N, C-alpha and C positions, 0 to 999 in steps of 0.2 A: 520856657514858661514854667512857672511854679507847678510841680506835678499835681498838687492838690487843686490848684486853680484849673489845670487842664481837665482833671477828673470831674470837677463840678460843672465846667462848661459842657463837657460831653453828656453828663447826666441831664443838664438843662435841655440840650438838644433832643435827647431821647424822650424826655417827658413832654416836650412841645409837640413832637411828632405823634405821640400817643394821645394827645388832647388833654393832658393833665396840666392845665396852665397854672393852677395854684401852686402845685409842687415845683413846676418849672420856675415860677417867680421866686420862690424861696431859694432855689439853687442859684439863680442869677444873683440875688442879693448877697448870698454868702461868697460867691465868686468875686463880686465887686469889692466886698470888704477885704478879702484876702489879697486881691490884686493891688490895693492901694499901698504905696510905700510909706514907711514910717517917716514923719517929718524930720528935717535936719535938726530942729531944736530939741529933739528927743522926746517930744510930747507923744503920749500914746495915741494911736488912731482912735477915732470915735467908735463907740460900741456898736455892734451890729444891731439892727432893729429886731424887736421881738417877733417871733413867728406870728403870722396872721391868725386871728381867731376865726372860728367857723362863722360864716355869714358875711365876713368882710370882703370887700372887693378891692383888688389891687390893680390899678391901671398900668398895663405894660404894653408898649408898642411892639408887636411881633409881626414883622413883614414876611410873608410867605412868597418865595420866588420860585417859579417853576423852572427847573433846569432844562434848557433846550437840548442838551446832549447828555442824557443819563448814562451811567455806566452800563456795561453789557448785562450785568446781573439784573439791573433794574429793568432793562428793556424786555426781559423775558417775563416780567410780572404779568399776572392775570389781568384781564380788562377791568375787573372790579377794584383792583388795587390802585391807590393814588401814591405816587412817588414824588416827593418834593424836597427841595433844598431849603433849609431854614437858616436865616440869619438872625442872630440875637443881638439886639442893640440896647443900650442903656436907656432907661426911661427919659422921655423928652417932652412930656406934657401932651396936650391935645393937639392933634394934627388937623389943620384946617383942610377942607376939601379943595382940590385943585380945579379951578375953572378951565374949561376947554371949549374950543370951537368945533370939535369933532361932532358930526351929526349922530344922533341916537337912532339906531336901527331898530325898528319895530317890525317883527315878522307878521306877514299878512295871513293870519290863521283863518281857514275857511269856516263859515258857518255850516253846521250839519244839515243834511237833507231833512225835509219835512214831508210827512205823509199824514194829512189831517182830514178830519171829518167836518163838514159844515152844513148849514141849512140856509136856504135863500128864499125869501118871500117876494113875490111880485104878482101884481094883477089878481090878488085874492087866492093865490096858490103858493104853497110852500114846497120847495124842492130840496132834497138831500143830495149831497155830492161829496166826493173825495178830491183832494187837491194834492198834487205832488210838486214840491219845489226842490231843485237840485242843490247840492252843497255849493256854496259860492264864497269866494274871497271878497274882501272889501273892494279890491280893484275891479273884480268881475261884477260886483253888485252895482257899480256905477254905470255899467252898460246894460241897457234893456235887453231882456231875453225873449225868445219866441214862446208862443203858447199854442197848445193843441187841445181842442175840445174833442173828447172821445165818447162816442155814443154807443152803448151796448146794444145787443140784440135781445129778442124776446127770451124770457126766463132767466136772463143774466142780471148781474148787479155790478157796481163799480169795482169791487175788490176782485171778483171773478174775471172781469174783462181786463183789468190791469195785469193780472197774473197770466192770462192767456195770451195777450198781445206782447207782453214783455216791454211795453212802451216806457215804463219807468226806468228800465235798464238803459235804454237809449237816451232818455232825458238826463239821467245821471252822467252819462259819458259825454254828452254834447251840450249840456247846460240849457235846458228849456223846461218850461212848466207844463203840466198836464192837468186838465179838469175832467173828472168822470161823474157826470150827473146821474141820478138814479130815477128811473120811472117807478111809479107805485102801482100796486094792484088796484088801488081805488080808481086810478085813471084808466088802467087797462088790466084786465084779469090775468093776462099772460106777461105782464110787465113790458109790453111793446110800446114804442113811441107811436103815436097815432098819426102816422104819415098818410093814411088812406082817407082821412076825414078832411072835408073842405076847409073847416075852420082852423085846421092845423097846417095849412099849405100856403099861408099868406104872411106877409110882413105885418107886424104890429098886432097879431092875434095869436091866441093859443100857445102851443108849445114853442113855435119859432120865436115868438116875442119873449117868452120866459127864458129860453136858453140864451138868446142874444143879450138879455139884460144881465144874466149871470156872468157871461163872459166880460161884459163891460165893467161889472163890479169888481171882478178879479183883476182886470187891467188897472183899475183905479187904485186898488189896494197894494199892488206889487209892481215891480219894475218890468213891465211888459212892453215890447216893441210893437206899436200899433201896425207896423207894416208887415209883421210876421205872425199873424194870428190865423190858425188853420182849424179845419173841422174834418173829422173822419168817423166812420161808423161801420158796423156790421149788420147786415140784414135790415131789420126795421130801423136800426140806428144808421145804416148806410142810406136808406131812403130819406130819413130826416136830415142827414148831412147834405144831401143834394138839395133839399128844400132850403136849408139855411144858407147854403152858398148862393142860391138864386135869389133869395129874399133879402139877404144882407151882404151884398158885395162891398159895402162900405166898412164892414167889420172884418170879414174873412178874406184871406188872400188866395187860398186854394182849397180844394176839396178832395177827400179820399173816400171812395165808396167800395166796400168789400161785400159782395153777394147781396147787393141792395137793388132798389127799384127807382125809376126816375120820377121826378115830381110830376103829378098829374096823371099817373098811371091808374089811379083809382079814386073813387069819391065816397065809397062806403065799403062795408065788409064783403059784400058779394063781388063787387068789381075788384077788390083787393085779392080775393082768392083766384079770380080769373087771371089777373096780371101775374100773380106768383106762378101760375101754371103756364105762363107764356102765351096766353090766348089774347092778350091785349097789351103787349109790351111796347107801348108808345109813350112818349113824353110830351107834356104840354110845351108849346113854343116859348122860348125865352122872351121876356118882355123888358129886359134890362141888360146890364153888363154880365157877360158870361165869364166865370172864373176858370183858371186852369184846373183840370180835374184828372185824377188817376183812378182807374177802375180795375178791380180784381174780381174774377168770377170763375168758378169751376164749371167746366162743361158737362159734368155729371151731377150737378146740383139738382136734387129732386125736390127741394123746398122752394127755392126761388129760381125760376128758369133763367138760363144764361142769356137769353134774348134781352132780358132787362138791362144787363150790363152794356150790351151793344146799343140799346136805346139811349142810355145816358151819354155814351160816347158820341153817338150821332147828333144828339141835341146840342152838346157842347161844341162840336166841330162846326155845325151850321151857324151857331150864334157867334163864333169867333172867326168866321170866314176861312175855315180850314177844310171845307168840303172838297175842293178841287186839288189841294196840295197832296203831293205824292207821299204816302206813308213810308216809314222805315220799319221793316219787319225783321225780327230776330227770333230764331228758334233756340231754345236752351233747355237745360235740365238742372234742377236744384241739387244740392248736396245729398238730399234724400231720394234722388232718382225720380223726382216728379217732373214731367215734361211741361213746358209752357211755350206760348207764343206771345211775344211782346211786340205790340204795334204802337209806334209813336207818330204823332202828327205835330212836327216841330212848329209850324206856323200857327197852329191852334192851341199849343201848350196842352195837349191831351195825350195820355198814355192808356193803353188797354192791355191788360195782362189776362190772357185766356189760359186757365190752369187745366191741363188735360188730365181727365180721370179724377179730378178733385170734386168733392161734394160741398156741402154747405158748412164751411169751416174756414177760420182765419188761417191763411197760409203761413207756414213757418212759425206757428204759435207754440206755446208751451203746453205740455200735458197737464200742468197744474191748473189750467183753466178749461172751461167748457167750449165746445164748438171750435176746436183747433185742429190743425193738420201739421204736426211737427215736421213731416217730410217735405212740405212745400217750400217754395221760395220765400224768403223773409219779407213778407208784405210790410211789416212795420218799418224795417230799415229802408225799403224802397219808397214807401210813402214819405218818410222823413227826408230822404234825399230829394224827392220831387218837390216837397214843400219848400225847403230851404233854397231851392233854385228859383222859386217864384214868389218873391216878396210882393206885397201889394204896391202898385205904382199909382 
């Protein structure tokens, strides 16, 4: 090959790799001019075109081909470097796109998780709440997800309760939604759900009707599986969870009660204080379908006596014809060295966790929230395990 031509082609390759396409184009044109042989008739070859002026665009097809077997020196390049083999071809006009039957692959990028504030009005009352939605791919979004209604205890709020129970962490990992409604001081000075008032212990009235309507609205707005809607709560929230499960078995599939009281244990503030002290820890009889229930209660709870947890279990067993079934009793110890006794009633779909030496706090909770016992068994994980094993039938 003509040495000058070879040098120009090498220069064009170098300029193309460096991204200087305008200079590379000029080098290609000079090389093409030199490479053309003088015609046999002795006529001089055509004059080379003038260099492009600034702002002009010269269309040149430059195909970049990745070398599947780069030299060893290239193989040692840093990850940020791009090594390519470049083939320079003569201008050939506009290349039409090639049609292909190969499918176009679109990656299923998940939507980010959501942690939002909302307000809900029903029956002349407005309720604030927080809603957690997990990250979901388009494929996952086509499948309805479970929903858990979480009811905080007295003096707590949704953000505090979410942090203490770590329920959002489980929701993120297992793909379910969580609602945290907020009680107001206007309705209760201590921010307690009014579980002890008769008007809030019935279907279609008071706070049960308000909370049930909130759940149904969230279900209508999001892809929620109606067979996997659950309710859980702590203390006053646990008492209201038991009421909701008994008043709305057509909405909820199972109930979780932590350090709470049974429906019907009180009818006013005085009887509520008596029930909390264990002097009247009895439940009103079930008048409808009894749901599966899981109960956690510390036997050293000085705020709500542990006999209340036992009363919830007894009422659920009796309603589900599990009174005579032999229970399965397991003694254990949490990772934080807290002892517990777990009693299950398989035919009644009831579990009772007695937390030995534990007070009035959510077992296995985080210190970032109030009323938690980080050394206890993970009540959130155990509740979720129980819930998902009992869809509504």
